[in-house]
TORKOL-679959 format. One record per residue (C-alpha): residue number from 1; x, y, z. Coordinates in steps of 0.001 Angstrom, whole numbers. Example, Ala and Ser with C-alpha at 12.3 -4.5 7.8 and 13.67 -1.06 7.14 Angstrom:
// TORKOL-679959
{k:1	px:12300	py:-4500	pz:7800};
{k:2	px:13670	py:-1060	pz:7140};
//
This chain:
// TORKOL-679959
{k:1	px:0	py:0	pz:0};
{k:2	px:1417	py:3386	pz:-922};
{k:3	px:2112	py:5889	pz:1791};
{k:4	px:-324	py:8414	pz:303};
{k:5	px:-3182	py:5900	pz:497};
{k:6	px:-2147	py:5009	pz:4039};
{k:7	px:-2221	py:8694	pz:5024};
{k:8	px:-5702	py:9135	pz:3563};
{k:9	px:-6979	py:5963	pz:5281};
{k:10	px:-5579	py:7095	pz:8624};
{k:11	px:-7227	py:10496	pz:8109};
{k:12	px:-10584	py:8739	pz:7757};
{k:13	px:-9868	py:6660	pz:10858};
{k:14	px:-9000	py:9804	pz:12824};
{k:15	px:-12261	py:11407	pz:11685};
{k:16	px:-14260	py:8387	pz:12838};
{k:17	px:-12434	py:8308	pz:16169};
{k:18	px:-12878	py:12080	pz:16566};
{k:19	px:-9145	py:12389	pz:17269};
{k:20	px:-8701	py:16080	pz:16477};
{k:21	px:-4955	py:16270	pz:17071};
{k:22	px:-4130	py:13286	pz:14860};
{k:23	px:-6588	py:14466	pz:12205};
{k:24	px:-4987	py:17902	pz:12142};
{k:25	px:-1487	py:16454	pz:11851};
{k:26	px:-2480	py:14120	pz:9009};
{k:27	px:-4243	py:16922	pz:7156};
{k:28	px:-1171	py:19092	pz:7596};
{k:29	px:1015	py:16276	pz:6237};
{k:30	px:-1248	py:15744	pz:3219};
{k:31	px:-1197	py:19481	pz:2563};
{k:32	px:2617	py:19551	pz:2730};
{k:33	px:2797	py:16571	pz:335};
{k:34	px:457	py:18327	pz:-2104};
{k:35	px:2494	py:21534	pz:-1842};
{k:36	px:5700	py:19589	pz:-2564};
{k:37	px:4029	py:18044	pz:-5628};
{k:38	px:3133	py:21502	pz:-6907};
{k:39	px:6518	py:23063	pz:-6076};
{k:40	px:8569	py:20311	pz:-7726};
{k:41	px:6043	py:19494	pz:-10460};
{k:42	px:6225	py:15755	pz:-9682};
{k:43	px:3961	py:12951	pz:-8531};
{k:44	px:3943	py:12033	pz:-4851};
{k:45	px:6058	py:8891	pz:-4442};
{k:46	px:6745	py:7134	pz:-1172};
{k:47	px:10299	py:8543	pz:-1142};
{k:48	px:9017	py:12097	pz:-1644};
{k:49	px:6408	py:11656	pz:1081};
{k:50	px:9011	py:10261	pz:3487};
{k:51	px:11222	py:13290	pz:2785};
{k:52	px:8318	py:15670	pz:3538};
{k:53	px:7361	py:13815	pz:6736};
{k:54	px:10997	py:13693	pz:7872};
{k:55	px:11257	py:17451	pz:7391};
{k:56	px:8057	py:17973	pz:9392};
{k:57	px:9345	py:15791	pz:12243};
{k:58	px:12657	py:17662	pz:12270};
{k:59	px:10830	py:21020	pz:12461};
{k:60	px:8730	py:19820	pz:15375};
{k:61	px:11752	py:18489	pz:17257};
{k:62	px:13410	py:21889	pz:16904};
{k:63	px:10212	py:23509	pz:18181};
{k:64	px:10140	py:21146	pz:21178};
{k:65	px:13666	py:22225	pz:22099};
{k:66	px:12804	py:25908	pz:21787};
{k:67	px:9554	py:25567	pz:23753};
{k:68	px:11292	py:23580	pz:26488};
{k:69	px:14077	py:26163	pz:26733};
{k:70	px:11455	py:28911	pz:26925};
{k:71	px:9500	py:27182	pz:29678};
{k:72	px:6458	py:26470	pz:27472};
{k:73	px:6004	py:22820	pz:28410};
{k:74	px:2371	py:22626	pz:27255};
{k:75	px:3379	py:23641	pz:23719};
{k:76	px:6341	py:21242	pz:23804};
{k:77	px:3974	py:18419	pz:24783};
{k:78	px:1661	py:19257	pz:21860};
{k:79	px:4602	py:19196	pz:19443};
{k:80	px:5740	py:15859	pz:20902};
{k:81	px:2291	py:14397	pz:20223};
{k:82	px:2534	py:15633	pz:16638};
{k:83	px:5963	py:13992	pz:16268};
{k:84	px:4477	py:10716	pz:17508};
{k:85	px:1603	py:10962	pz:15007};
{k:86	px:3987	py:11681	pz:12116};
{k:87	px:6483	py:8997	pz:13156};
{k:88	px:3766	py:6379	pz:12675};
{k:89	px:4122	py:6851	pz:8902};
{k:90	px:7917	py:6833	pz:8785};
{k:91	px:9981	py:3650	pz:8393};
{k:92	px:11530	py:2067	pz:11474};
{k:93	px:14725	py:3889	pz:12508};
{k:94	px:18019	py:2097	pz:11973};
{k:95	px:19958	py:799	pz:14958};
{k:96	px:23466	py:2052	pz:15722};
{k:97	px:24967	py:-1250	pz:14551};
{k:98	px:23081	py:-1076	pz:11236};
{k:99	px:24223	py:2510	pz:10722};
{k:100	px:27870	py:1622	pz:11371};
{k:101	px:27635	py:-1334	pz:8973};
{k:102	px:26095	py:806	pz:6219};
{k:103	px:28734	py:3520	pz:6692};
{k:104	px:31643	py:1072	pz:6558};
{k:105	px:30150	py:-664	pz:3504};
{k:106	px:29640	py:2668	pz:1731};
{k:107	px:33233	py:3698	pz:2470};
{k:108	px:34634	py:449	pz:1070};
{k:109	px:32299	py:496	pz:-1957};
{k:110	px:33284	py:4028	pz:-2931};
{k:111	px:36971	py:3568	pz:-2065};
{k:112	px:36853	py:6689	pz:87};
{k:113	px:40139	py:7485	pz:1787};
{k:114	px:39867	py:11097	pz:2920};
{k:115	px:37427	py:13895	pz:3671};
{k:116	px:37505	py:14823	pz:-18};
{k:117	px:35496	py:11651	pz:-695};
{k:118	px:32775	py:12414	pz:1850};
{k:119	px:30316	py:13531	pz:-842};
{k:120	px:30608	py:10170	pz:-2591};
{k:121	px:29912	py:8302	pz:637};
{k:122	px:26937	py:10504	pz:1548};
{k:123	px:25515	py:10080	pz:-1982};
{k:124	px:25480	py:6304	pz:-1418};
{k:125	px:24077	py:6539	pz:2126};
{k:126	px:21302	py:9095	pz:1617};
{k:127	px:18914	py:6856	pz:-373};
{k:128	px:19519	py:3981	pz:2052};
{k:129	px:18909	py:6006	pz:5202};
{k:130	px:16341	py:8632	pz:4136};
{k:131	px:13698	py:8806	pz:6850};
{k:132	px:15397	py:6069	pz:8876};
{k:133	px:18163	py:8113	pz:10484};
{k:134	px:19134	py:11734	pz:11124};
{k:135	px:21348	py:12609	pz:8176};
{k:136	px:23127	py:15317	pz:10215};
{k:137	px:24269	py:12737	pz:12754};
{k:138	px:25206	py:10338	pz:9941};
{k:139	px:27331	py:13066	pz:8367};
{k:140	px:29245	py:13435	pz:11630};
{k:141	px:29809	py:9676	pz:11860};
{k:142	px:31067	py:9540	pz:8259};
{k:143	px:33387	py:12463	pz:8970};
{k:144	px:34761	py:10645	pz:12028};
{k:145	px:35224	py:7411	pz:10060};
{k:146	px:37114	py:9181	pz:7265};
{k:147	px:39480	py:11021	pz:9631};
//
């Protein structure tokens, strides 16, 4: 089942359950997917939807940090609930061992020997890890492995 169909089915389920928060989050996600389709003039594929949802989760995590630092715990809790609702649609995150294996395999496959080859390694890793790991943290791990 495609992710777009799954989103629409879950929207109907949230309507039936009268779950306003989840319904709002799913509608927001569908709107962001539609906007991405229009902006990039492409069809919504699972990879594109995962990229949009990952971006939304990242934005909410940043908001949680800012709200927590500002003492606005009620808003941070609302954002955390939205992250949980969005995470339902994302693939299972990779474990640390899986990440290390993928990084070492990518380094050997590309023949990377220095920091100059980091772009090659990241180009191999990004499609494998999109939506399954924080690419910023992965970048740091690749940098450490190449040094």
